[in-house]
Residue, then its C-alpha position, 0 to 999 in steps of 0.5 A: m326495142m319497140l316497147y322501150r321506144t313507145l314508152d319513151s314517147v308516151l310517158p313524158p307527158f304523164r311523168a310531167i304531171y306526176h312530177e308537178f303534183g309530187i307523186t311517183e308513177q307507182q303512187w299514181r297506179v295506187l291512186r288510180v285503182l283506189w279512185d275506181a274502187n276505193g277501200q281495197s285491201l293491201l293484197a287486192l291493191a298489190q294485184a291490181t297495181l302489179i306492185s309487190s306487197p313489200s314495195l306497196v307498203g312503202i308506197v302506201d306509207r308515203l301516200s298516207r304521210d302526204g294525206l292522200v290515203e288512210r288505212r282502216r282495219s276491217k271490222v270483220d277480219r282485223r288482219v285485213v287492212h283497207i286503203l281508202v282515199t282521203r278528201k285530199g286524195k279525191a281533190l287530187e283526182r279532180t285536178v289530175r285525172p282530167r289532164i291524164d285523160a286528155i293525154y289518153r285521148e290524144l294518144e287514142a286520136s293518133v291512130t285509127p279506132a280499129l288500130w287502137d282496139s287491136l293494140f289493146e287486144a294485143m297487149d291483153q293477149i301478151n299479158r295473158s300469155a305471160a301470166a300463163k307462163s308465170d303460173a306454169l313456172s310457179n306450179g311446175 
């Protein structure tokens, strides 16, 4: 329940911004990855965002429809499609990202630096452990 309580306390300000700009949390995840590493393949994007490939196709379709991203076939391997942020998508980043970053700064300021670092270390350990269990089940 602690994880749910924490999500319920930290997500509302983020969700308000997403709603204001007409994007979903999943669309935000895709855009956030592309703003840091533009031109990802669908497979790489699925792995980075933790969104399944079938779901990701629909999310990218909507982002493309809204003019925030575009698809480009690889010139090397025509089976590969890269997703790129458009000018409109970059303009959205310039508007939205500072506000999101401000929320993160507020969250970070709510605890000591050592506790913040420990929180990230603990979440990373939980994720590594869950991934190892998932790998073991897949290969078992």
